[in-house]
N, C-alpha and C positions, 0 to 999 in steps of 0.2 A: 190517764192511770200511764205510769212514765216509767219501763221494766225495773229502778230503782225501788217501787211500791210495793214488786214480788207479791200480786193478786193474785190465788190457785185458778177463783173457781168465783164467780155472778149472779145474783140474780137479780130481778128486776119485781118490784110488785106495787102501781101508782105508780106515783113519782120517787118515789124507797130503790136509793141503790146498794143492792148489800153487797158483802163486800168478802173475799175470805185472800188476809195478809199473813205472810211468811216472818215484820218484816221486825225485827227486833223480839222476835216472839216466834220461842224454834214446836213452841206448841203449839203456832197460829190466836188467830183473832177471831174475830165478826166483826164487820162497824158498817156500816151506817148511813151513802148520805143522800141528795138529790141526783135525782139523774137527769135533771136541767140542769144544773147548776150546781154540779159538785166540786165538793171539796176538800181531799182525805182530811189535811191537818187539820178541820172542827170536825171532822165524822166521830158518829153513833158509835161509841162502844157497843154492842146486842151481846155478843157471849167472849168474856174477855179468856183468853188465856188461861187454864189452869193443870191440871192435874190429866185428864185427858187429852189426849191428840186429835184437834178438829179434820175428821180425817173421811177419807171418803172409802169407798168396798180398793181393800189394797187389793186383787186380782180382777179384778171386772174395771180398777183404772175410773174407777164413776168419779164424782166430784158428790163434794161432803155438803149442798144446798141442793137442798127438795123440796120447790114449790107450790103451794099447795092452794084451795083457797082460803080455809082456816089462818094461815099461819105458813108458817116456815119450818121449817126440819130444816137442822143439824145433826149433819152423820156425828162420831167423836168415838176414836177409839180407845180404851185405858188396857192398858195392858196387857193385850190380845182381847182385848172382850170386846164389842159393836154397842153399843152409846146410842141414842140418840132423842133432843135433847127439840121444844117442843121450844117453837115461838110464837103468841097469836100475835093476830091481826086485831082481833079485838083489844080496846086498852082494859075492859073489864076483869080481863084472865089473866090469867096472871103464867110465866113461867112453869114450864115442868119437863120434866121425862117424861116419856113412853113410856111403858110397862112392859116390858118387851116375853113373850110365855117363859123363858129360859135367856140365862148365858151363855152367850155367842158365840157363832160371827156368821155380819149379816152381810148380804149379795147382793143386790137389785132393789134396792132401792129410792123409787119409784114413783114420785105423786103428780096430777094434772094440776095448774094452778085452775081448773073450772071447778071441779070435787074438794068434797074434805075430803082429805088422809089423807094416810099411802100406803102402798103395798113394799114387804120386802122375804127377805128370803131369811131363813134365817134352821142355819146349826150350831153343835158341841159335842161332846166331847163321849157322849151318848143319843147321842137323838140322827136325824140320816136330815137332811138340810127339807128343806121344805115352808111351802108357800104362811103371809099370813097379810089380812087389811086390820089400820090400823081404821080405828072406829073413832071420831076426839068424843061425838054426842053421846058414847057409852063408856068412851077410856078404857074400851076393852079390842085384844089382841085377835082376833077370831080365823080361826081356817075356812076358807073361802071356795072350798074338797076342790080344787084344781089337779092333787096329785092323786091317786089312789096309795094308800095307805101297802107300804112294804110288809113280810115277812119279820124283814131283821129291819127293823128305820128307827127299830130304841131299843137301849143296850139298860131292864130294865137289873133291879135293886143292884144300884149302885149306885156310892157315893163320889160326890165331887169339892174336892177344897182349893178353895184359891186363895193363897194366904202371896204374903211377899217374905220375905226372907233375904238378911242384910249380909254386903258384902263386905271381905277387910277393907270395902275405902268406907263404909257405912251407907253405899247408894243398899235405894230396897233394893230387890230382884222377884218379879213372881214368880209362880212357880205353883205347877198346875198338880194337884192328882185325883187319882182316880184309884176307885177297888174297889172289892164286894162290900159290900152291906157285914155290916155285927163282923169282920174281919179283928185279933186276937192283932193290938200292937206293944210284938214283943221282941221287933227286933230277928224273928223267921222268915220274913215274907220274900221270896224273888223275888225283885226291883229294875224296873227296869228304865233307869234319867235315861229322854231324849236332849237333844237341842239344837243347833242353827249357827247364832248368833254371827253372819257376813251379808252383807251386800246393803245393807236396811230391811230386808224381809223378816215378816214378823210370824214371829211359829204360833198361828193362828187354830184353832177347835177346829175340831172336824169327828165328822165317826168312818169308823178307820173298823173293816175287819179285823186286821192286823191285832188293836186296839184288843175286840172287844177278841178274839181267839185268845189273847195273854192274860185277863183280865177273870174272864172264867174259868183260871185252870188257875186260883189267887193267889196271882199274881196283882205287883200294884205297878203302876204307871205312871210315873211325871214329865212332869216338864218343865225343865228349867230355859226363864222366855229373858235370859241372859244379853249381858250388851253389846248390839257390834248386829242387831238383828231392828227389826221397825216398831215395834212396842209404844215408841217411843213417839217416830218417825227420826228425824235427822240423827235430832237431841242423841237418843240414843244407840242410832247408826257408830255414831263418831265417838262416842265411850265408846264403842269394840273397834277399831277401827287405824292402822298404823303401829301410830307409837304408844296407844292407846289397848289394845288387841290382849296382851293381855286380862286386860281383865275378863274378857270375854271367855278365861279359861277362867280366871278365882271367882268367877261366879255360878260359873256350871261346881266348880269345886264347894264352895257355901252353901250349894243349893245336896248338894251327896252328903256334910256335914247334917246340914237340917233335919233327912232325911233318917242315919244313924243317930241322932241322938234324941230325936220324938221316937225310938222306936218301931218307925215303921216297918227298918231292915236294924242289916249288920255291911263289914265289909263283904263276912261270905257272901253274901248278901247281892251283894249289888253289883248292875248291872247298870254298864252304857253305849250307845251312839252314837256316831256322827256321820254324818253324809255326806259327800262333795267337801265341800269350805265347812263342814261339822267334822271334818276330820279335823282338822288345826284345834277344835272344840274340842272332841274327847280325845286327840293323842298329847295336849299335852296337860290336860288333868293328868292321864295316866302316866308322863312322865313326872312331876312335881309331885305326885304320890300317888304309885304304884298302889298304897296300903290300903287304897281306901273300896278296890273296887276289885271285883271275884276275874268278872267276866270283859270283855272289850268288844269293844265288835268298830270295827273302819270299814264302812262301803264306802270307794271308791272315793278317798281319800283326796287333801291336797297334807300330805306326806313331808318333803321333798319341799321346804320354801325359798330356795336361794338358785338351787336348779332349775325351776318350775318356768323361771323365766323362761327358753331354751329350747323349753313347746309351741305346739304350736297356741293354744291355747293360753299359751305366759303375756307375752305385750297383753292383751285389752282387761287380760289384774292387775297392771302394773298400778290405775287410781283402788284399790283400793285394796292394796295391800302393799306395793311397794314396787320400789328397782332395783336389785343387786351396785345396779352404776354408780349410783351414789355411797358415800362413805354409808352416812346416816338411817338411810333407806336398808341398807345393805343388814345394819346390825338391829333395825329393828325386825326384817327381815330372818336374819339369824334367832333373834327372841324366838318367835312364833312355831318354828320347824323345829314338829317332831323327832325326826328324823335326827336330826344333833341335835338330842335330844338325852336320847338313850346313853345309856351306859352300864358299861360291861359287869356280867356278878348283881344286877339288882333282878328281887324275884314279882317279877312282870307277872303283875296278873293276864288267866288267860287268852287267848285274843287270834278272831276270825277280820282277816283282813280280802273280800272282799275288789274281783276288777270286773271291767268287760269288752272282752278284744278288741272291737269296734270300738273303745271311749276316744270321742277328739275329744275330750274340755280334760278330762283328765289321765293322760300318758297311762296307758296299762303296766307301767314299765312301775310305776312310781312303789306301785302295792308291794309288786313284786320285792324292789327293794326292799319297802321298809321292813315284812317276811322274813328276808333272810338276815338282815335288820336286828331282830328283835329277837330272830330267834337263836348267834350267835349271843348276843349281848344276859339274857335271860340263866338267872342261875334254878330257877327251882325247876318242873317236874308238868307243867302247866300246860299243858297243847298253845302253840303258833300255828292255824291252820290256813291257807289264802286258796280263797274258793275264787275262779277264774269259769264265766264265761260265753262263750267261742261264738255267741250268738250276739252278745247285747254288744250294748253302748253307758249309755251317763242316765240308765234307766227311762233308756224313751227308746223307742219302738221294738219291744216287746214286746208279747202273745203276754193270753190271761193266764194258763198253763205254767211259761218261766215268771212270770208272777213270784204263782203263786208256791216254785218249790224253791222260787229266795226268799218266799216273804218267810217259809217251812223248815229251810235251814237257818236264819238269822234265831230264829222266837225254840226250835233246840238246842242249837249251839246253848244259847242263857239262857233258858230251863235248867240246861245237862247240869252244869259251870254252877248256877246261880242255891244246889243239891233241889230238884224239883224232883218227888221219886216214882212218876213216872217217864223221866225223863231220864232216870238212870241204865246204864246198861246191864245189864243181868251175868253178871261178874263183876267179883271187890278191884277196887284200885284203876277203877279209868275215872274217875272223876278231875280225877290228877292228870 
């Protein structure tokens, strides 16, 4: 194979050589050729390119091909949800998808050519990660009992909806929505819309105590899988990258509008949160549509993209965002820069900005500068607050207690501003 063949993974079964290629296929495909006499030009397409991306577990950096005694198992990512396709070696059997115990994020997918089936770990928005063993004879995934069950491993009485929202340019954007069963859709529920959309990193499902606390108190939690992330691999990344970065913000806005028009919530009860590069996402959504959100949180966020390059971590981010040293990319950076789109005499949402004084990635002055500008520009009485942690950095190197305090402040701020009755001050007029 030559570098131009763009091969990313391989597996061998007898004389069959299975290859994953990215060549002319943004979402990859699996081909088969002879091991003894390989000829990629005449290779058989085993798994064609489709909607789902052929991809291994993102966080673990695993390959997509898993070779067992009975079949080749091909791992896929479909809008942030894990899938496994089974390619049997017996010609009498048909290809099929492994029926997973529930929709979620796959990890630690493992097969052995000496035994049939495979092992994998699976987690979701409501279930903690657990190991499973899939048996091709029974066509069923069982819990092998390797991991004791914890008291809080599963959030019960909850609905998880996976849908697609049409963006301004017609692209379908995956949206995950989590809420209590039986919740009446009347637009009154505090709703937290989350997103990231950068570096080709997908927003994967996972069981979080933070989300559990939010949903148990009647809140709706939603994740917009916007372009710029990796839900559909590099193609999705390139859709929200440099010149196409506005798509990231517009996708988020489309998801916010969907939640409002479907009566999950209303602008008075909708909040958004962005962390790090997600600060561009939520910040530009806020500056473009301040009327959509009651409250916004920006944690260690990128907000001044014209000055970010001058910081210690600025140059390494040029490939992702661009450089102020060329006119074309200066204009691109200006368009995505939150700070430069704040307008005086605008009724902005309530905003909580947070920084760690030891942050080596996003200098603390970025959040301080953003806070001062918003406080001067907003025409309303909603608070613009800056939370500074003098012991933390960019979310890493913190104690469990520090993390809990940060989460408690974020949840309390959102619930306060979004109107949750248990989080209102005991005296009138303080929500604004």
